[in-house]
KEVEXNU-618570 format. One record per residue: residue in one letter; chain; x, y, z of N, C-alpha, C, O in turn. Coordinates in nm, 2 decimals, padded with zeros to 4 digits, always signed. Layout:
BEGIN
bagu aa a	ch A	nu X	nv Y	nw Z	cau X	cav Y	caw Z	cu X	cv Y	cw Z	ou X	ov Y	ow Z
...
//
This chain:
BEGIN
bagu aa m	ch A	nu +00.49	nv +00.37	nw +01.96	cau +00.41	cav +00.24	caw +01.96	cu +00.27	cv +00.27	cw +01.90	ou +00.23	ov +00.19	ow +01.82
bagu aa v	ch A	nu +00.21	nv +00.38	nw +01.94	cau +00.08	cav +00.41	caw +01.88	cu +00.09	cv +00.43	cw +01.73	ou +00.01	ov +00.38	ow +01.65
bagu aa l	ch A	nu +00.20	nv +00.50	nw +01.69	cau +00.22	cav +00.52	caw +01.54	cu +00.22	cv +00.39	cw +01.47	ou +00.16	ov +00.37	ow +01.36
bagu aa f	ch A	nu +00.30	nv +00.29	nw +01.52	cau +00.31	cav +00.16	caw +01.45	cu +00.17	cv +00.09	cw +01.45	ou +00.14	ov +00.03	ow +01.34
bagu aa g	ch A	nu +00.10	nv +00.09	nw +01.56	cau -00.03	cav +00.03	caw +01.56	cu -00.13	cv +00.09	cw +01.46	ou -00.20	ov +00.01	ow +01.39
bagu aa v	ch A	nu -00.13	nv +00.22	nw +01.45	cau -00.22	cav +00.28	caw +01.36	cu -00.18	cv +00.25	cw +01.21	ou -00.27	ov +00.23	ow +01.13
bagu aa m	ch A	nu -00.05	nv +00.24	nw +01.19	cau -00.01	cav +00.20	caw +01.05	cu -00.05	cv +00.06	cw +01.02	ou -00.09	ov +00.03	ow +00.90
bagu aa l	ch A	nu -00.04	nv -00.03	nw +01.11	cau -00.08	cav -00.17	caw +01.09	cu -00.23	cv -00.17	cw +01.06	ou -00.28	ov -00.24	ow +00.97
bagu aa f	ch A	nu -00.31	nv -00.10	nw +01.13	cau -00.45	cav -00.09	caw +01.11	cu -00.49	cv -00.04	cw +00.98	ou -00.57	ov -00.09	ow +00.91
bagu aa s	ch A	nu -00.42	nv +00.07	nw +00.94	cau -00.45	cav +00.13	caw +00.81	cu -00.41	cv +00.04	cw +00.69	ou -00.48	ov +00.04	ow +00.59
bagu aa a	ch A	nu -00.31	nv -00.03	nw +00.71	cau -00.27	cav -00.13	caw +00.60	cu -00.37	cv -00.24	cw +00.59	ou -00.40	ov -00.28	ow +00.48
bagu aa a	ch A	nu -00.43	nv -00.28	nw +00.70	cau -00.53	cav -00.39	caw +00.70	cu -00.66	cv -00.34	cw +00.63	ou -00.72	ov -00.42	ow +00.57
bagu aa a	ch A	nu -00.69	nv -00.21	nw +00.64	cau -00.81	cav -00.16	caw +00.58	cu -00.80	cv -00.17	cw +00.43	ou -00.90	ov -00.17	ow +00.36
bagu aa f	ch A	nu -00.68	nv -00.16	nw +00.38	cau -00.66	cav -00.17	caw +00.23	cu -00.64	cv -00.31	cw +00.18	ou -00.65	ov -00.33	ow +00.06
bagu aa a	ch A	nu -00.62	nv -00.41	nw +00.27	cau -00.59	cav -00.54	caw +00.23	cu -00.69	cv -00.61	cw +00.14	ou -00.66	ov -00.69	ow +00.06
bagu aa i	ch A	nu -00.82	nv -00.58	nw +00.17	cau -00.93	cav -00.65	caw +00.09	cu -00.91	cv -00.62	cw -00.06	ou -00.92	ov -00.70	ow -00.14
bagu aa e	ch A	nu -00.88	nv -00.49	nw -00.09	cau -00.87	cav -00.45	caw -00.23	cu -00.73	cv -00.50	cw -00.29	ou -00.72	ov -00.53	ow -00.40
bagu aa l	ch A	nu -00.63	nv -00.50	nw -00.20	cau -00.50	cav -00.52	caw -00.25	cu -00.47	cv -00.67	cw -00.26	ou -00.39	ov -00.71	ow -00.35
bagu aa d	ch A	nu -00.52	nv -00.76	nw -00.18	cau -00.49	cav -00.90	caw -00.18	cu -00.50	cv -00.96	cw -00.32	ou -00.41	ov -01.02	ow -00.37
bagu aa p	ch A	nu -00.62	nv -00.94	nw -00.39	cau -00.62	cav -01.00	caw -00.53	cu -00.52	cv -00.94	cw -00.62	ou -00.46	ov -01.02	ow -00.70
bagu aa a	ch A	nu -00.49	nv -00.81	nw -00.61	cau -00.40	cav -00.75	caw -00.70	cu -00.26	cv -00.81	cw -00.67	ou -00.18	ov -00.83	ow -00.76
bagu aa k	ch A	nu -00.22	nv -00.82	nw -00.55	cau -00.09	cav -00.87	caw -00.51	cu -00.08	cv -01.02	cw -00.55	ou +00.02	ov -01.07	ow -00.60
bagu aa a	ch A	nu -00.19	nv -01.10	nw -00.52	cau -00.19	cav -01.24	caw -00.55	cu -00.17	cv -01.27	cw -00.70	ou -00.11	ov -01.37	ow -00.74
bagu aa n	ch A	nu -00.22	nv -01.18	nw -00.78	cau -00.21	cav -01.19	caw -00.92	cu -00.08	cv -01.13	cw -00.98	ou -00.07	ov -01.13	ow -01.10
bagu aa g	ch A	nu +00.00	nv -01.08	nw -00.89	cau +00.13	cav -01.02	caw -00.93	cu +00.12	cv -00.89	cw -01.01	ou +00.20	ov -00.86	ow -01.09
bagu aa l	ch A	nu +00.01	nv -00.82	nw -00.98	cau -00.01	cav -00.69	caw -01.05	cu +00.05	cv -00.57	cw -00.98	ou +00.09	ov -00.48	ow -01.05
bagu aa v	ch A	nu +00.06	nv -00.58	nw -00.85	cau +00.12	cav -00.47	caw -00.77	cu +00.21	cv -00.53	cw -00.66	ou +00.20	ov -00.65	ow -00.63
bagu aa g	ch A	nu +00.30	nv -00.44	nw -00.61	cau +00.39	cav -00.48	caw -00.51	cu +00.42	cv -00.37	cw -00.42	ou +00.41	ov -00.25	ow -00.46
bagu aa e	ch A	nu +00.47	nv -00.40	nw -00.30	cau +00.51	cav -00.30	caw -00.20	cu +00.65	cv -00.25	cw -00.24	ou +00.73	ov -00.33	ow -00.27
bagu aa q	ch A	nu +00.67	nv -00.12	nw -00.23	cau +00.80	cav -00.06	caw -00.25	cu +00.86	cv -00.02	cw -00.12	ou +00.80	ov -00.02	ow -00.02
bagu aa e	ch A	nu +00.99	nv +00.01	nw -00.12	cau +01.07	cav +00.04	caw +00.00	cu +01.02	cv +00.17	cw +00.06	ou +01.05	ov +00.20	ow +00.18
bagu aa d	ch A	nu +00.95	nv +00.26	nw -00.01	cau +00.91	cav +00.39	caw +00.04	cu +00.77	cv +00.38	cw +00.10	ou +00.72	ov +00.49	ow +00.14
bagu aa g	ch A	nu +00.71	nv +00.26	nw +00.12	cau +00.58	cav +00.25	caw +00.18	cu +00.46	cv +00.27	cw +00.09	ou +00.35	ov +00.27	ow +00.14
bagu aa y	ch A	nu +00.49	nv +00.28	nw -00.04	cau +00.38	cav +00.29	caw -00.13	cu +00.38	cv +00.17	cw -00.23	ou +00.47	ov +00.10	ow -00.23
bagu aa l	ch A	nu +00.27	nv +00.16	nw -00.30	cau +00.25	cav +00.05	caw -00.40	cu +00.32	cv +00.09	cw -00.53	ou +00.34	ov +00.21	ow -00.56
bagu aa g	ch A	nu +00.37	nv -00.01	nw -00.60	cau +00.42	cav +00.01	caw -00.73	cu +00.36	cv -00.10	cw -00.83	ou +00.31	ov -00.20	ow -00.79
bagu aa a	ch A	nu +00.36	nv -00.06	nw -00.96	cau +00.30	cav -00.15	caw -01.06	cu +00.40	cv -00.26	cw -01.10	ou +00.52	ov -00.23	ow -01.12
bagu aa v	ch A	nu +00.36	nv -00.38	nw -01.10	cau +00.43	cav -00.49	caw -01.16	cu +00.39	cv -00.51	cw -01.31	ou +00.47	ov -00.52	ow -01.40
bagu aa v	ch A	nu +00.26	nv -00.50	nw -01.33	cau +00.20	cav -00.50	caw -01.46	cu +00.13	cv -00.37	cw -01.48	ou +00.05	ov -00.33	ow -01.39
bagu aa v	ch A	nu +00.16	nv -00.30	nw -01.58	cau +00.10	cav -00.17	caw -01.60	cu -00.02	cv -00.17	cw -01.70	ou +00.00	ov -00.21	ow -01.81
bagu aa n	ch A	nu -00.13	nv -00.14	nw -01.64	cau -00.25	cav -00.12	caw -01.72	cu -00.34	cv -00.02	cw -01.65	ou -00.31	ov +00.02	ow -01.53
bagu aa t	ch A	nu -00.44	nv +00.03	nw -01.71	cau -00.52	cav +00.14	caw -01.65	cu -00.58	cv +00.10	cw -01.52	ou -00.58	ov +00.18	ow -01.43
bagu aa e	ch A	nu -00.64	nv -00.02	nw -01.51	cau -00.70	cav -00.07	caw -01.39	cu -00.60	cv -00.07	cw -01.27	ou -00.63	ov -00.03	ow -01.16
bagu aa v	ch A	nu -00.48	nv -00.13	nw -01.30	cau -00.38	cav -00.13	caw -01.20	cu -00.34	cv +00.01	cw -01.15	ou -00.32	ov +00.03	ow -01.03
bagu aa m	ch A	nu -00.32	nv +00.10	nw -01.25	cau -00.27	cav +00.23	caw -01.21	cu -00.38	cv +00.31	cw -01.13	ou -00.35	ov +00.39	ow -01.04
bagu aa i	ch A	nu -00.51	nv +00.29	nw -01.16	cau -00.62	cav +00.35	caw -01.08	cu -00.61	cv +00.30	cw -00.94	ou -00.62	ov +00.38	ow -00.85
bagu aa l	ch A	nu -00.59	nv +00.17	nw -00.92	cau -00.58	cav +00.11	caw -00.79	cu -00.46	cv +00.17	cw -00.71	ou -00.48	ov +00.21	ow -00.60
bagu aa i	ch A	nu -00.35	nv +00.17	nw -00.78	cau -00.23	cav +00.22	caw -00.71	cu -00.24	cv +00.37	cw -00.68	ou -00.21	ov +00.41	ow -00.56
bagu aa d	ch A	nu -00.29	nv +00.45	nw -00.77	cau -00.31	cav +00.59	caw -00.74	cu -00.41	cv +00.61	cw -00.62	ou -00.38	ov +00.70	ow -00.53
bagu aa d	ch A	nu -00.52	nv +00.53	nw -00.62	cau -00.61	cav +00.54	caw -00.51	cu -00.55	cv +00.50	cw -00.37	ou -00.56	ov +00.58	ow -00.28
bagu aa i	ch A	nu -00.49	nv +00.39	nw -00.37	cau -00.43	cav +00.34	caw -00.24	cu -00.32	cv +00.43	cw -00.20	ou -00.31	ov +00.46	ow -00.08
bagu aa n	ch A	nu -00.23	nv +00.47	nw -00.29	cau -00.12	cav +00.56	caw -00.25	cu -00.17	cv +00.70	cw -00.20	ou -00.10	ov +00.75	ow -00.11
bagu aa a	ch A	nu -00.27	nv +00.75	nw -00.26	cau -00.33	cav +00.88	caw -00.21	cu -00.38	cv +00.86	cw -00.07	ou -00.36	ov +00.95	ow +00.01
bagu aa k	ch A	nu -00.45	nv +00.75	nw -00.04	cau -00.50	cav +00.73	caw +00.09	cu -00.39	cv +00.71	cw +00.19	ou -00.39	ov +00.76	ow +00.30
bagu aa r	ch A	nu -00.28	nv +00.63	nw +00.15	cau -00.17	cav +00.61	caw +00.24	cu -00.10	cv +00.74	cw +00.26	ou -00.06	ov +00.77	ow +00.38
bagu aa k	ch A	nu -00.08	nv +00.82	nw +00.16	cau -00.01	cav +00.95	caw +00.18	cu -00.09	cv +01.04	cw +00.28	ou -00.03	ov +01.11	ow +00.36
bagu aa a	ch A	nu -00.22	nv +01.04	nw +00.27	cau -00.30	cav +01.12	caw +00.36	cu -00.29	cv +01.07	cw +00.50	ou -00.27	ov +01.15	ow +00.59
bagu aa k	ch A	nu -00.29	nv +00.94	nw +00.52	cau -00.27	cav +00.88	caw +00.65	cu -00.13	cv +00.91	cw +00.70	ou -00.11	ov +00.94	ow +00.82
bagu aa y	ch A	nu -00.03	nv +00.89	nw +00.62	cau +00.11	cav +00.92	caw +00.66	cu +00.12	cv +01.06	cw +00.70	ou +00.19	ov +01.09	ow +00.80
bagu aa q	ch A	nu +00.06	nv +01.15	nw +00.63	cau +00.07	cav +01.30	caw +00.66	cu +00.01	cv +01.32	cw +00.80	ou +00.06	ov +01.40	ow +00.88
bagu aa e	ch A	nu -00.11	nv +01.26	nw +00.82	cau -00.18	cav +01.28	caw +00.95	cu -00.10	cv +01.22	cw +01.06	ou -00.08	ov +01.29	ow +01.16
bagu aa l	ch A	nu -00.03	nv +01.11	nw +01.04	cau +00.05	cav +01.05	caw +01.15	cu +00.17	cv +01.14	cw +01.17	ou +00.21	ov +01.16	ow +01.29
bagu aa a	ch A	nu +00.23	nv +01.20	nw +01.07	cau +00.34	cav +01.29	caw +01.08	cu +00.30	cv +01.41	cw +01.16	ou +00.37	ov +01.45	ow +01.25
bagu aa n	ch A	nu +00.19	nv +01.47	nw +01.12	cau +00.14	cav +01.59	caw +01.19	cu +00.11	cv +01.56	cw +01.34	ou +00.15	ov +01.64	ow +01.42
bagu aa n	ch A	nu +00.05	nv +01.45	nw +01.37	cau +00.01	cav +01.41	caw +01.50	cu +00.14	cv +01.38	cw +01.59	ou +00.13	ov +01.40	ow +01.71
bagu aa n	ch A	nu +00.25	nv +01.34	nw +01.53	cau +00.37	cav +01.30	caw +01.60	cu +00.48	cv +01.40	cw +01.58	ou +00.59	ov +01.38	ow +01.63
bagu aa n	ch A	nu +00.45	nv +01.52	nw +01.52	cau +00.55	cav +01.63	caw +01.50	cu +00.67	cv +01.58	cw +01.44	ou +00.79	ov +01.61	ow +01.48
bagu aa i	ch A	nu +00.66	nv +01.50	nw +01.33	cau +00.77	cav +01.45	caw +01.25	cu +00.75	cv +01.47	cw +01.11	ou +00.64	ov +01.51	ow +01.07
bagu aa e	ch A	nu +00.85	nv +01.45	nw +01.02	cau +00.84	cav +01.48	caw +00.88	cu +00.77	cv +01.36	cw +00.81	ou +00.77	ov +01.25	ow +00.86
bagu aa l	ch A	nu +00.70	nv +01.39	nw +00.70	cau +00.63	cav +01.29	caw +00.62	cu +00.73	cv +01.18	cw +00.58	ou +00.69	ov +01.06	ow +00.59
bagu aa k	ch A	nu +00.85	nv +01.22	nw +00.54	cau +00.95	cav +01.12	caw +00.50	cu +00.98	cv +01.01	cw +00.61	ou +01.00	ov +00.90	ow +00.58
bagu aa q	ch A	nu +00.97	nv +01.05	nw +00.73	cau +01.00	cav +00.96	caw +00.84	cu +00.89	cv +00.86	cw +00.85	ou +00.92	ov +00.74	ow +00.88
bagu aa v	ch A	nu +00.76	nv +00.90	nw +00.83	cau +00.65	cav +00.80	caw +00.83	cu +00.66	cv +00.71	cw +00.71	ou +00.63	ov +00.59	ow +00.72
bagu aa e	ch A	nu +00.70	nv +00.77	nw +00.59	cau +00.71	cav +00.69	caw +00.47	cu +00.81	cv +00.58	cw +00.49	ou +00.79	ov +00.47	ow +00.44
bagu aa i	ch A	nu +00.92	nv +00.61	nw +00.56	cau +01.03	cav +00.51	caw +00.59	cu +00.97	cv +00.40	cw +00.68	ou +01.00	ov +00.28	ow +00.65
bagu aa l	ch A	nu +00.89	nv +00.44	nw +00.78	cau +00.83	cav +00.34	caw +00.86	cu +00.73	cv +00.25	cw +00.79	ou +00.71	ov +00.13	ow +00.82
bagu aa g	ch A	nu +00.66	nv +00.31	nw +00.69	cau +00.56	cav +00.24	caw +00.61	cu +00.62	cv +00.14	cw +00.51	ou +00.56	ov +00.05	ow +00.47
bagu aa g	ch A	nu +00.75	nv +00.16	nw +00.48	cau +00.82	cav +00.08	caw +00.38	cu +00.87	cv -00.04	cw +00.44	ou +00.93	ov -00.12	ow +00.37
//
């Protein structure tokens, strides 16, 4: 339950930057818990790389804290 709550909080922290990109159809959520490009341009790819790196770091932290594999957290994030 703690894992799920932390994941919701971390997603909300990114929402301010993501909302305009999502609303404009530039990025979308993938099944693996990471962002993907709908429209490919430099600005979109910089945003995606930044958010996905932050998500991966948080996912790895959650995996380490819960003694589970990164892949398991990625599945929960998706």
